[in-house]
C-alpha positions as CSV (number, residue, x, y, z in Angstrom):
1,M,-26.8,13.1,21.6
2,T,-23.4,12.3,20.1
3,R,-23.5,10.3,16.9
4,Q,-20.7,8.0,16.0
5,G,-19.4,6.0,13.1
6,Y,-16.5,3.5,13.1
7,G,-14.5,1.9,10.3
8,E,-11.3,0.0,10.0
9,S,-9.0,-1.5,7.3
10,T,-5.6,-3.0,6.6
11,G,-2.8,-2.0,4.3
12,K,-1.6,-3.8,1.2
13,I,1.7,-5.1,-0.3
14,I,2.3,-5.2,-4.0
15,L,4.1,-8.4,-4.4
16,I,5.1,-7.7,-8.0
17,G,4.0,-5.3,-10.8
18,E,4.4,-1.9,-9.3
19,H,4.6,1.0,-11.9
20,A,4.0,-1.5,-14.7
21,V,0.4,-1.8,-13.5
22,T,-0.3,1.9,-14.3
23,F,0.6,1.0,-18.0
24,G,-2.1,-1.7,-18.1
25,Q,0.2,-4.6,-17.2
26,P,-0.9,-7.0,-14.5
27,A,0.2,-6.9,-10.8
28,I,-0.2,-9.2,-7.8
29,A,-0.9,-7.7,-4.4
30,I,-1.6,-9.2,-1.0
31,P,-3.3,-7.7,2.1
32,F,-0.9,-6.5,4.8
33,N,-2.7,-7.8,7.9
34,A,0.1,-6.7,10.3
35,S,-1.1,-3.2,9.8
36,K,-4.4,-1.6,10.9
37,I,-6.3,1.7,10.4
38,K,-9.1,2.5,12.8
39,I,-11.3,5.6,12.3
40,L,-13.9,7.0,14.6
41,I,-16.2,9.9,13.5
42,E,-18.1,11.7,16.2
43,S,-20.4,14.6,16.1
44,M,-19.4,17.5,18.5
45,E,-22.0,19.4,20.6
46,E,-19.5,22.2,21.1
47,G,-17.2,24.1,18.8
48,N,-17.6,25.6,15.3
49,Y,-15.1,23.6,13.2
50,S,-14.5,20.0,12.4
51,S,-11.2,18.5,13.5
52,I,-8.8,15.6,12.8
53,T,-6.6,13.8,15.3
54,S,-4.0,11.5,13.8
55,D,-0.3,10.8,13.8
56,V,0.3,12.8,10.6
57,Y,-2.0,15.7,11.2
58,D,-3.7,17.0,14.4
59,G,-5.8,20.2,14.0
60,M,-8.7,21.8,12.3
61,L,-10.2,20.3,9.1
62,Y,-9.7,23.5,7.1
63,D,-5.9,23.2,7.5
64,A,-5.7,19.4,6.9
65,P,-3.8,17.7,4.0
66,E,-5.8,17.9,0.8
67,H,-6.7,14.2,0.5
68,L,-8.0,14.1,4.1
69,K,-9.9,17.4,3.8
70,S,-11.5,16.4,0.5
71,I,-12.9,13.1,1.6
72,I,-14.3,14.5,4.9
73,N,-15.8,17.5,3.2
74,R,-17.3,15.3,0.5
75,F,-19.0,13.2,3.3
76,I,-20.3,16.4,5.1
77,E,-21.8,17.8,1.8
78,R,-23.4,14.5,0.8
79,S,-24.7,13.5,4.2
80,G,-26.1,17.0,5.1
81,V,-24.4,16.8,8.6
82,K,-24.7,20.2,10.2
83,E,-22.8,19.8,13.4
84,P,-18.9,19.9,13.5
85,L,-17.2,16.5,13.4
86,S,-14.3,15.0,15.3
87,V,-12.4,12.5,13.1
88,K,-9.9,10.3,15.0
89,I,-7.4,8.2,13.0
90,Q,-5.4,5.5,14.7
91,T,-2.8,3.5,12.8
92,N,0.4,1.5,12.9
93,L,0.8,1.9,9.1
94,P,3.3,4.6,8.2
95,P,2.2,7.0,5.4
96,S,4.1,7.5,2.1
97,R,5.8,4.1,2.3
98,G,4.1,2.2,-0.5
99,L,2.0,0.1,1.9
100,G,-1.4,1.5,0.9
101,S,-1.8,4.0,3.7
102,S,-3.9,6.5,1.8
103,A,-6.2,3.8,0.4
104,A,-6.5,2.2,3.8
105,V,-7.5,5.5,5.3
106,A,-10.0,6.1,2.5
107,V,-11.6,2.6,3.0
108,A,-11.7,3.0,6.8
109,F,-13.2,6.4,6.5
110,V,-15.9,5.4,4.0
111,R,-16.9,2.5,6.3
112,A,-17.0,4.9,9.2
113,S,-19.1,7.4,7.4
114,Y,-21.7,4.9,6.3
115,D,-21.8,3.5,9.9
116,F,-22.3,7.1,11.1
117,M,-25.3,7.5,8.8
118,G,-26.6,4.0,9.6
119,E,-26.7,3.1,5.9
120,P,-25.6,-0.3,4.3
121,L,-22.5,-0.3,2.3
122,D,-21.6,-2.8,-0.5
123,D,-18.1,-3.4,-1.8
124,D,-18.7,-1.8,-5.2
125,T,-19.8,1.5,-3.5
126,L,-16.9,1.2,-1.0
127,I,-14.3,0.8,-3.8
128,K,-15.9,3.6,-5.9
129,E,-15.8,6.1,-2.9
130,A,-12.3,5.1,-1.8
131,N,-10.9,5.4,-5.3
132,W,-12.3,8.9,-5.5
133,A,-10.1,9.8,-2.5
134,E,-7.2,7.9,-4.0
135,R,-7.3,10.2,-7.1
136,I,-6.9,13.2,-4.8
137,A,-3.9,11.6,-3.1
138,H,-2.1,10.0,-6.1
139,G,-3.4,11.6,-9.3
140,K,-3.4,8.4,-11.4
141,P,-3.8,5.5,-9.1
142,S,-4.1,2.0,-10.6
143,G,-6.9,1.0,-8.2
144,I,-5.0,-2.0,-6.9
145,D,-4.6,-0.7,-3.4
146,T,-8.4,-0.3,-2.7
147,Q,-9.2,-3.6,-4.5
148,T,-6.8,-5.6,-2.3
149,I,-7.7,-3.9,0.9
150,V,-11.5,-4.3,0.4
151,S,-11.2,-8.0,-0.7
152,N,-8.7,-8.8,2.0
153,K,-7.3,-11.6,-0.2
154,P,-4.4,-11.9,-2.7
155,V,-5.5,-10.4,-6.0
156,W,-4.5,-10.4,-9.6
157,F,-5.2,-6.9,-11.0
158,K,-5.1,-5.7,-14.6
159,Q,-6.7,-2.5,-16.0
160,G,-9.3,-2.4,-13.3
161,H,-10.2,-6.1,-13.5
162,V,-9.6,-8.1,-10.3
163,E,-9.4,-11.8,-9.7
164,N,-9.1,-13.1,-6.1
165,L,-6.3,-15.6,-5.8
166,K,-5.9,-18.4,-3.3
167,S,-3.9,-17.8,-0.2
168,L,-0.1,-18.1,-0.7
169,Q,1.3,-21.5,0.1
170,L,5.0,-20.9,-0.1
171,D,7.6,-22.4,2.2
172,G,9.4,-19.2,3.1
173,Y,9.2,-15.8,4.8
174,M,9.0,-12.2,3.7
175,I,10.5,-9.3,5.7
176,V,8.6,-6.1,5.1
177,I,10.8,-3.1,5.7
178,D,9.9,0.6,6.1
179,T,13.0,2.4,5.0
180,G,12.0,5.5,6.9
181,V,12.4,7.5,3.7
182,K,9.2,9.2,2.7
183,G,8.4,8.5,-1.0
184,S,5.9,10.2,-3.3
185,T,3.9,7.6,-5.4
186,K,2.3,10.4,-7.4
187,Q,5.6,12.0,-8.4
188,A,7.3,8.6,-9.1
189,V,4.4,7.5,-11.3
190,E,4.5,10.7,-13.3
191,D,8.2,10.5,-13.7
192,V,8.1,6.9,-14.9
193,H,5.4,7.7,-17.5
194,R,7.6,10.5,-18.8
195,L,10.6,8.2,-19.0
196,C,8.6,5.6,-20.9
197,E,8.0,7.9,-23.8
198,D,11.4,6.4,-24.7
199,P,10.9,2.8,-25.9
200,G,14.0,1.7,-24.2
201,Y,12.5,2.5,-20.8
202,L,9.1,1.1,-21.8
203,S,10.8,-2.3,-22.4
204,H,11.4,-2.5,-18.6
205,I,7.6,-2.0,-18.0
206,E,6.9,-4.9,-20.5
207,H,9.4,-7.1,-18.8
208,I,7.9,-6.5,-15.4
209,G,4.5,-7.5,-16.9
210,S,6.0,-10.8,-18.1
211,L,7.6,-11.4,-14.6
212,V,4.1,-11.0,-13.0
213,H,2.9,-14.0,-15.2
214,E,6.0,-16.0,-14.1
215,A,5.3,-15.1,-10.5
216,S,1.8,-16.3,-10.8
217,E,3.1,-19.7,-12.1
218,S,5.6,-19.8,-9.2
219,I,2.8,-19.3,-6.7
220,E,0.6,-22.0,-8.3
221,K,3.5,-24.4,-8.2
222,H,4.5,-23.4,-4.6
223,D,8.0,-22.6,-5.9
224,F,9.5,-20.1,-3.5
225,N,13.0,-20.1,-5.0
226,H,11.7,-19.3,-8.5
227,L,9.7,-16.4,-7.0
228,A,12.9,-15.2,-5.3
229,D,14.6,-15.1,-8.7
230,I,11.7,-13.1,-10.2
231,F,12.0,-10.6,-7.3
232,N,15.6,-10.0,-8.1
233,Q,14.9,-9.5,-11.9
234,C,12.1,-7.1,-11.1
235,Q,14.3,-5.0,-8.9
236,K,16.8,-4.6,-11.8
237,D,13.9,-3.2,-13.9
238,L,12.8,-0.9,-11.2
239,R,16.4,0.4,-10.9
240,H,16.4,1.2,-14.6
241,L,13.1,3.1,-14.1
242,T,14.9,5.3,-11.5
243,V,12.5,4.4,-8.6
244,S,15.0,2.6,-6.4
245,H,16.9,4.6,-3.7
246,D,20.3,4.5,-2.0
247,K,18.8,3.3,1.3
248,I,16.9,0.5,-0.5
249,E,20.1,-0.6,-2.2
250,R,22.0,-0.5,1.0
251,L,19.4,-2.6,2.9
252,L,19.2,-5.0,0.0
253,K,22.9,-5.6,0.3
254,I,22.8,-6.0,4.1
255,G,19.9,-8.4,3.7
256,E,21.8,-10.5,1.2
257,E,24.9,-10.5,3.6
258,H,22.6,-12.0,6.3
259,G,20.9,-14.7,4.3
260,A,18.2,-13.0,2.2
261,I,17.8,-14.8,-1.1
262,A,16.0,-12.0,-2.9
263,G,14.7,-8.4,-2.4
264,K,12.9,-5.6,-4.2
265,L,11.1,-2.4,-3.4
266,T,7.4,-2.4,-3.1
267,G,5.0,0.4,-4.1
268,G,6.1,3.7,-5.6
269,G,9.7,3.5,-4.5
270,R,12.3,6.2,-4.1
271,G,12.2,5.4,-0.4
272,G,9.1,3.9,1.0
273,S,9.1,0.2,1.7
274,M,10.9,-2.9,0.4
275,L,10.7,-6.7,0.7
276,L,13.3,-9.3,1.5
277,L,12.8,-13.1,1.2
278,A,14.3,-15.7,3.6
279,Q,14.0,-19.4,3.6
280,D,13.4,-19.9,7.4
281,L,12.3,-17.9,10.4
282,Q,15.7,-17.9,12.1
283,T,17.3,-16.3,9.0
284,A,14.4,-13.8,8.8
285,K,15.0,-12.7,12.4
286,K,18.7,-12.3,11.7
287,I,18.0,-10.1,8.7
288,V,15.6,-8.0,10.8
289,A,18.2,-7.4,13.5
290,A,20.7,-6.3,10.8
291,V,18.5,-3.9,8.9
292,E,17.2,-2.3,12.0
293,K,20.8,-1.7,13.1
294,A,21.4,-0.1,9.7
295,G,18.5,2.3,10.2
296,A,15.3,0.6,9.0
297,A,12.4,2.4,10.6
298,H,9.9,-0.5,11.0
299,T,10.1,-4.2,10.1
300,W,7.5,-7.0,10.0
301,I,8.0,-10.7,9.3
302,E,5.2,-12.4,7.2
303,H,5.0,-16.2,6.7
304,L,4.1,-16.9,3.1
305,G,2.6,-20.3,4.0
306,G,-1.0,-19.1,4.0
């Protein structure tokens, strides 16, 4: 009889605090509910090897990317499953774009594996198991991705400590843009840590930390325009830390020309994804049309009013 296990999750968006959070500074992240990861684990009655079917890899487990192979092998070893497995991953969340794809896959897979075994799963165990997989993928992850995805609420994150925040109540819109350029969070984090051995670069990390506190106050006061100003300041710091990208800068300029009041990268940078803020839906749609014409790979419009 075929055994099955199913799990799903969403992505995340770092609103502000990327890179600084890996130095112990705070960050604010929100769930990205427009995205979805669905994973189905099935035992196979025929065949000798486990396999993966997904958009990024389709083939035998032994040739899979290391972070996928590691988490599945860990499950096989710990569960004692003898029969080969079929792991099917369905997603509309592009990988290596700073939107929490690897953490979302890890969370969905852990949920599916516990469902496969028919065992209960609490959030602490889920976060611990998913963070193990994140260390394979990113080397020194802050942990903010898994915390945000599991809580499915806006979070304040600092040095592993998490506080759930109220839903955003801001009178404005955020355009999430996948630039289409694959970034490497692991490499970007390592490079920024090397740069920040110089106190001049470290000052930008400290400034981002102070901006996170300002952003929290703006959210509490429902001050969308002040948050926009903070976004623009943060992007300047991220440029100095060498994690922006020519395409991000080009799309920021195009967004501004079509009514965006602010913009910044989100996640690891050097490609990946970015955010633009607009005061109304009509302007947001106009921005989307312009950036898609300029080569944005995917776009989503999120209302920040809760």
